Each structure stands twice: as C-alpha cells, then as structure tokens.
Backbone as ProteinMPNN parsed JSONL, in Angstrom:
{"seq_chain_A": "MAPIPFQDAAKFPGDPTWANCAPADKKCREAWGLRVINSKNVYIHSAGLYSFFIDYDQKNLLCVNNSNCQSSLAQVRGSENVAIFNLFTIGTVEVANGAGNTHIWQNGTQR", "coords_chain_A": {"N_chain_A": [[0.689, -1.207, 0.242], [0.789, 2.079, -0.741], [2.988, 5.011, 0.704], [4.28, 3.025, 0.747], [6.498, 0.578, -1.176], [7.991, 2.42, -1.201], [8.658, 4.953, 0.088], [11.043, 5.805, 0.912], [12.533, 6.298, -1.31], [13.076, 9.034, -4.157], [11.809, 11.841, -4.409], [9.099, 13.39, -6.829], [8.191, 16.469, -8.3], [5.208, 16.858, -8.17], [4.4, 14.115, -7.246], [2.124, 12.324, -5.364], [0.722, 12.343, -1.878], [-1.05, 11.632, -0.444], [-2.598, 12.634, 1.412], [-5.013, 13.106, 1.745], [-6.197, 10.926, 2.418], [-7.455, 8.428, 4.417], [-5.411, 6.615, 6.98], [-5.395, 3.97, 7.263], [-7.137, 3.202, 4.855], [-6.552, 1.684, 2.481], [-8.025, 1.124, -0.193], [-7.661, 3.855, -1.218], [-5.004, 4.441, -1.061], [-3.844, 3.299, -3.008], [-2.078, 3.115, -5.89], [-2.279, 5.626, -8.302], [-3.358, 5.26, -11.643], [-3.298, 7.085, -13.866], [-1.998, 10.095, -13.898], [-2.368, 13.502, -14.636], [-0.813, 16.198, -14.386], [-0.06, 19.591, -13.814], [0.146, 20.333, -17.011], [0.265, 20.11, -20.444], [-1.165, 20.323, -23.797], [-2.119, 17.767, -23.92], [-3.395, 14.737, -24.978], [-5.342, 11.772, -25.101], [-6.269, 9.181, -26.297], [-8.047, 6.445, -26.114], [-7.8, 4.379, -23.943], [-7.014, 1.96, -21.032], [-7.545, 1.525, -17.681], [-7.34, -0.586, -15.405], [-8.705, -1.885, -12.109], [-7.855, -4.372, -10.355], [-5.993, -5.691, -8.999], [-5.769, -6.227, -6.072], [-7.557, -7.108, -4.459], [-8.642, -9.496, -6.322], [-10.316, -11.721, -7.037], [-10.916, -14.903, -8.574], [-13.44, -16.485, -8.682], [-14.975, -15.129, -7.243], [-15.259, -12.224, -7.566], [-16.163, -9.73, -6.463], [-15.2, -7.156, -5.482], [-14.759, -6.113, -8.138], [-17.185, -6.371, -9.592], [-18.262, -4.647, -7.452], [-17.286, -2.443, -8.606], [-15.492, -1.434, -6.382], [-12.697, -1.958, -6.019], [-10.562, -0.07, -6.218], [-10.933, 3.359, -4.793], [-9.726, 5.752, -6.731], [-8.496, 6.104, -10.182], [-8.079, 8.06, -12.174], [-6.211, 11.542, -12.571], [-6.643, 14.645, -13.399], [-4.965, 17.931, -13.187], [-3.755, 21.097, -12.94], [-3.857, 21.323, -15.64], [-4.119, 22.092, -18.709], [-6.048, 22.18, -21.658], [-6.666, 19.416, -21.952], [-7.615, 16.196, -23.206], [-9.168, 13.746, -23.109], [-10.109, 10.898, -24.622], [-12.391, 7.649, -24.812], [-11.822, 6.234, -22.48], [-11.511, 3.157, -20.834], [-12.667, 2.042, -17.969], [-12.274, -0.362, -14.844], [-13.81, -1.749, -11.844], [-13.192, 0.527, -10.212], [-14.112, 3.333, -7.76], [-14.304, 5.859, -8.507], [-13.943, 7.234, -11.629], [-12.262, 9.336, -12.761], [-11.089, 12.556, -11.769], [-10.988, 16.052, -11.542], [-10.32, 19.345, -12.562], [-11.803, 22.215, -10.693], [-12.55, 20.248, -8.956], [-14.067, 18.504, -9.921], [-16.297, 15.109, -10.382], [-16.004, 12.14, -11.848], [-17.438, 9.423, -11.752], [-17.496, 5.497, -11.563], [-19.999, 4.282, -11.713], [-21.653, 5.746, -13.173], [-21.202, 5.735, -15.744], [-21.204, 3.757, -17.129], [-21.608, 2.225, -20.009]], "CA_chain_A": [[0.567, -0.143, -0.296], [1.328, 3.948, -1.048], [3.642, 4.989, -0.008], [5.305, 1.731, 0.676], [7.786, 0.596, -0.342], [8.609, 3.607, -1.921], [9.132, 5.749, 0.875], [12.333, 6.171, 0.707], [12.831, 7.02, -2.76], [13.775, 10.089, -4.572], [10.445, 12.532, -4.427], [9.274, 13.907, -7.849], [7.296, 17.353, -8.378], [3.269, 16.005, -8.566], [4.187, 12.931, -6.746], [1.183, 12.418, -4.468], [0.942, 12.44, -1.189], [-2.295, 10.849, 0.097], [-2.92, 13.016, 2.606], [-6.822, 12.746, 1.731], [-6.278, 9.12, 2.349], [-7.23, 7.932, 6.12], [-3.859, 5.65, 6.984], [-5.68, 2.23, 6.86], [-7.463, 3.382, 3.629], [-5.905, 1.098, 1.23], [-8.441, 1.413, -1.705], [-7.358, 5.336, -1.374], [-4.03, 4.416, -0.929], [-2.946, 2.482, -3.837], [-1.525, 3.943, -7.151], [-2.934, 5.923, -9.531], [-3.469, 4.686, -13.55], [-2.826, 8.143, -14.808], [-2.521, 11.3, -13.705], [-1.763, 14.793, -15.697], [-0.258, 17.215, -13.447], [0.804, 20.978, -14.66], [0.443, 20.136, -18.401], [-0.59, 21.086, -21.26], [-1.703, 19.862, -24.811], [-2.22, 16.26, -23.614], [-4.541, 14.022, -25.96], [-5.427, 10.272, -24.88], [-6.854, 8.736, -27.239], [-8.552, 4.961, -25.877], [-6.394, 3.804, -22.84], [-7.608, 1.239, -20.508], [-7.007, 1.27, -16.405], [-8.108, -1.671, -14.315], [-7.585, -2.097, -11.02], [-8.196, -4.988, -9.036], [-5.291, -6.652, -8.36], [-5.248, -6.285, -4.639], [-8.526, -7.989, -3.748], [-9.269, -9.915, -7.379], [-10.645, -13.768, -6.827], [-11.854, -15.75, -9.996], [-14.51, -17.189, -8.181], [-15.477, -13.998, -6.706], [-15.087, -10.933, -7.898], [-16.823, -8.802, -5.453], [-14.693, -5.678, -5.669], [-14.914, -5.619, -9.72], [-18.842, -6.571, -9.659], [-19.224, -3.633, -6.691], [-16.584, -1.318, -8.851], [-15.187, -0.481, -5.566], [-11.303, -2.469, -5.614], [-9.913, 1.344, -5.994], [-11.633, 4.488, -5.109], [-9.927, 6.367, -7.905], [-7.838, 5.963, -10.833], [-7.127, 8.978, -12.75], [-6.664, 13.014, -12.404], [-6.348, 16.06, -14.118], [-4.871, 19.093, -12.108], [-2.959, 22.361, -13.225], [-3.199, 21.5, -16.39], [-4.718, 22.93, -19.879], [-5.987, 21.631, -23.402], [-6.312, 18.207, -21.688], [-8.61, 15.521, -23.627], [-8.867, 11.506, -23.189], [-11.354, 9.617, -25.301], [-12.626, 5.945, -24.494], [-11.258, 5.728, -21.259], [-12.263, 2.089, -20.227], [-12.092, 1.154, -16.456], [-13.086, -1.588, -13.998], [-13.282, -1.897, -10.536], [-13.119, 1.635, -9.042], [-15.374, 3.866, -7.618], [-14.331, 7.437, -9.209], [-13.014, 6.483, -12.494], [-11.381, 10.399, -12.735], [-11.852, 13.989, -11.044], [-9.917, 16.921, -12.1], [-10.69, 21.025, -12.327], [-13.122, 22.672, -10.151], [-13.467, 19.72, -7.826], [-15.002, 17.512, -10.665], [-15.716, 13.872, -10.579], [-16.47, 10.89, -12.946], [-17.798, 8.002, -11.358], [-17.401, 4.411, -12.157], [-21.493, 4.061, -11.818], [-22.495, 7.001, -14.207], [-20.473, 6.211, -17.109], [-21.329, 3.017, -17.834], [-22.635, 1.922, -21.602]], "C_chain_A": [[0.755, 1.375, 0.242], [1.232, 4.386, 0.235], [4.528, 3.862, 0.192], [5.36, 0.738, -0.535], [8.54, 1.616, -1.065], [8.908, 4.741, -0.945], [10.115, 6.608, 0.663], [12.644, 6.679, -0.609], [12.888, 8.328, -2.986], [12.111, 10.681, -4.553], [10.731, 13.341, -5.64], [8.378, 14.942, -7.769], [6.144, 16.42, -8.936], [3.789, 14.727, -7.983], [2.689, 12.845, -5.618], [1.259, 11.627, -3.288], [-0.003, 11.704, -0.23], [-2.549, 11.407, 1.114], [-4.441, 13.373, 2.714], [-7.117, 11.579, 2.232], [-6.419, 9.177, 3.907], [-6.137, 6.92, 5.904], [-4.27, 4.115, 6.935], [-6.929, 1.847, 5.337], [-7.345, 2.842, 2.636], [-6.31, 1.254, -0.133], [-8.421, 3.161, -2.06], [-5.941, 5.773, -1.567], [-3.472, 3.564, -2.136], [-2.674, 3.132, -5.154], [-2.569, 4.707, -7.784], [-2.6, 5.191, -10.924], [-2.64, 5.836, -14.022], [-3.195, 9.087, -13.967], [-1.485, 12.562, -14.353], [-1.825, 15.761, -14.714], [0.496, 18.539, -14.173], [1.094, 20.383, -16.218], [0.194, 20.572, -19.329], [-0.759, 20.422, -22.909], [-1.566, 18.254, -24.496], [-3.366, 15.086, -24.26], [-4.224, 12.181, -25.786], [-6.445, 9.792, -25.766], [-7.539, 7.04, -27.358], [-7.362, 5.071, -24.72], [-7.474, 3.093, -21.9], [-7.149, 0.972, -18.617], [-7.694, 0.726, -15.824], [-7.651, -2.086, -13.363], [-8.365, -3.035, -10.471], [-7.442, -6.124, -8.735], [-5.216, -7.233, -6.938], [-6.265, -7.175, -4.077], [-9.108, -9.044, -4.995], [-9.148, -11.879, -7.068], [-11.581, -14.138, -8.263], [-13.004, -16.019, -9.884], [-15.365, -16.142, -7.85], [-16.33, -12.987, -7.182], [-15.8, -9.479, -7.183], [-16.497, -7.335, -5.239], [-14.829, -5.628, -7.49], [-16.516, -5.705, -9.733], [-19.215, -5.17, -8.875], [-18.4, -2.411, -7.234], [-16.359, -0.299, -7.562], [-13.764, -1.311, -5.069], [-10.547, -1.022, -5.301], [-10.946, 2.417, -5.996], [-11.008, 5.521, -6.498], [-8.615, 6.361, -9.006], [-7.109, 6.609, -11.796], [-7.849, 10.6, -12.37], [-5.718, 13.61, -13.14], [-6.251, 17.151, -13.164], [-3.636, 19.969, -12.658], [-2.918, 22.417, -14.288], [-4.624, 21.991, -17.687], [-4.5, 22.032, -21.14], [-5.772, 20.127, -22.862], [-7.095, 17.375, -22.104], [-8.522, 14.03, -23.46], [-10.642, 11.784, -23.657], [-11.523, 8.07, -25.157], [-11.892, 5.849, -23.766], [-11.849, 4.438, -20.226], [-11.836, 1.715, -18.724], [-12.454, 0.235, -16.094], [-12.306, -1.337, -13.165], [-12.6, -0.962, -9.867], [-14.275, 2.399, -9.069], [-15.337, 4.935, -8.454], [-13.502, 6.76, -10.41], [-11.868, 8.241, -12.894], [-12.146, 11.592, -11.959], [-10.417, 14.929, -11.476], [-10.689, 18.361, -11.73], [-11.868, 21.32, -11.861], [-13.73, 21.507, -9.092], [-14.286, 18.356, -8.439], [-15.036, 15.943, -10.58], [-17.074, 13.11, -11.552], [-16.509, 9.51, -11.953], [-18.42, 6.959, -12.055], [-19.481, 4.124, -12.562], [-22.279, 4.725, -12.695], [-21.95, 6.792, -15.427], [-20.376, 4.791, -17.858], [-22.407, 2.492, -18.954], [-22.634, 0.846, -22.136]], "O_chain_A": [[0.843, 1.719, 1.42], [0.219, 4.374, 0.933], [5.636, 3.928, -0.34], [4.341, 0.128, -0.861], [9.702, 1.467, -1.443], [9.599, 5.606, -1.484], [10.1, 7.794, 0.333], [13.128, 7.811, -0.634], [12.747, 8.999, -1.964], [11.224, 9.84, -4.699], [11.809, 13.891, -5.864], [7.43, 14.575, -7.074], [6.161, 15.562, -9.818], [3.239, 13.916, -8.728], [2.54, 13.958, -5.114], [1.7, 10.479, -3.331], [0.471, 11.201, 0.789], [-2.81, 10.624, 2.028], [-4.943, 13.877, 3.719], [-8.276, 11.238, 2.472], [-5.652, 9.846, 4.599], [-5.946, 6.419, 4.796], [-3.501, 3.216, 6.597], [-7.376, 0.77, 4.944], [-7.947, 3.307, 1.668], [-5.547, 1.448, -1.08], [-9.055, 3.651, -2.994], [-5.559, 6.861, -1.998], [-2.331, 3.158, -1.914], [-3.546, 3.986, -5.313], [-3.736, 4.32, -7.729], [-1.532, 4.605, -11.105], [-1.511, 5.692, -14.491], [-4.269, 9.144, -13.368], [-0.262, 12.55, -14.495], [-2.903, 16.114, -14.236], [1.453, 18.452, -14.942], [2.227, 20.016, -16.53], [-0.23, 21.723, -19.234], [0.195, 19.643, -22.895], [-0.654, 17.667, -25.079], [-4.248, 14.772, -23.46], [-3.26, 11.53, -26.189], [-7.565, 10.301, -25.72], [-7.562, 6.45, -28.438], [-6.318, 5.723, -24.73], [-8.642, 3.482, -21.907], [-6.319, 0.084, -18.428], [-8.774, 1.236, -15.527], [-6.536, -2.603, -13.299], [-9.493, -2.733, -10.081], [-7.865, -7.213, -8.347], [-4.77, -8.337, -6.629], [-5.906, -7.997, -3.234], [-10.19, -9.527, -4.664], [-8.3, -12.765, -6.966], [-12.624, -13.67, -8.721], [-13.762, -15.871, -10.842], [-16.546, -16.247, -8.18], [-17.554, -12.858, -7.227], [-15.763, -8.343, -7.657], [-17.311, -6.477, -4.897], [-15.121, -4.477, -7.811], [-16.984, -4.599, -10.002], [-20.159, -4.498, -9.29], [-18.563, -1.348, -6.634], [-16.686, 0.882, -7.444], [-13.591, -1.39, -3.852], [-9.986, -0.863, -4.217], [-11.75, 2.518, -6.922], [-11.855, 6.017, -7.241], [-7.57, 6.697, -8.449], [-6.033, 6.253, -12.275], [-8.996, 10.944, -12.085], [-4.554, 13.351, -13.445], [-7.179, 17.402, -12.395], [-2.545, 19.411, -12.776], [-2.171, 23.301, -14.709], [-5.815, 22.15, -17.418], [-3.512, 21.437, -21.571], [-4.761, 19.552, -23.265], [-7.971, 17.453, -21.242], [-7.558, 13.362, -23.832], [-11.661, 12.385, -23.317], [-10.57, 7.358, -25.473], [-10.897, 5.261, -24.192], [-12.449, 4.611, -19.165], [-10.776, 1.162, -18.433], [-13.133, -0.386, -16.911], [-11.126, -0.987, -13.123], [-11.665, -1.209, -9.106], [-15.187, 2.359, -9.895], [-16.301, 5.071, -9.208], [-12.604, 5.935, -10.241], [-10.716, 8.063, -13.289], [-13.33, 11.643, -11.626], [-9.25, 14.579, -11.65], [-11.492, 18.476, -10.804], [-12.908, 20.886, -12.358], [-14.823, 21.564, -8.527], [-14.893, 17.487, -7.812], [-13.952, 15.369, -10.684], [-18.26, 13.317, -11.81], [-15.561, 8.811, -11.596], [-19.378, 7.048, -12.823], [-19.945, 3.817, -13.66], [-23.426, 4.384, -12.981], [-22.176, 7.647, -16.283], [-19.715, 4.598, -18.879], [-23.628, 2.378, -18.84], [-23.296, 0.663, -23.158]]}, "name": "protein", "num_of_chains": 1, "seq": "MAPIPFQDAAKFPGDPTWANCAPADKKCREAWGLRVINSKNVYIHSAGLYSFFIDYDQKNLLCVNNSNCQSSLAQVRGSENVAIFNLFTIGTVEVANGAGNTHIWQNGTQR"}
C-alpha cells in the first residue's frame, strides 16, 4: 500500500501525498493509473485502467462487480488543453477527477 515500498525513494514534483486518505484506507492509498499534473496539450485516444489486483478473486469478483477495488484511477490537475477519449475502467469508485473538484463516477459512466 502506498507509499510503501517507495517511501525512501526520490520525490518528484507532483508525486501524490495521499494526505486525503485515511491511514488504513487501502482503496484510497493505492497507485494512480494516470495523473496529468501541470501539463499542456495532452491527448489520449483510448486507454484502459483496470484496478483489481489486490482483491481479485476469479470465483468471487466482489470488488470488480461492486466497482470498489480502488477509490480513484485518473486525475488531472493544473493542466490545460487535456482531452481523454474512450477511457475504459473497471474496479474503481471514481474514474477520474479534475478541475473545479469535478468527479466522474464509475457507476454513472457505463454504456
């Protein structure tokens, strides 16, 4: 669970701090699938962010079926001219969050 095992690794600008996560909230503290931070002109034309590696069970699939293996997968902050088309996700509560504290929820985006 983040930041373990990387707590002693070099810090990079924009590294997540997980300050918004409760210490024992493993679904919040897991790695991001995609973060676009302080960037310009980013275009993603189809990507898949699947998060079910911690609680995955071939027979049960509880976190996959409930879309709650992980809290969030993608984040855009401090960026401009970002376009993401066809973002395929599974096993997350929140697909993405971005400017103005906007959220795209897994349960509201299935087609």
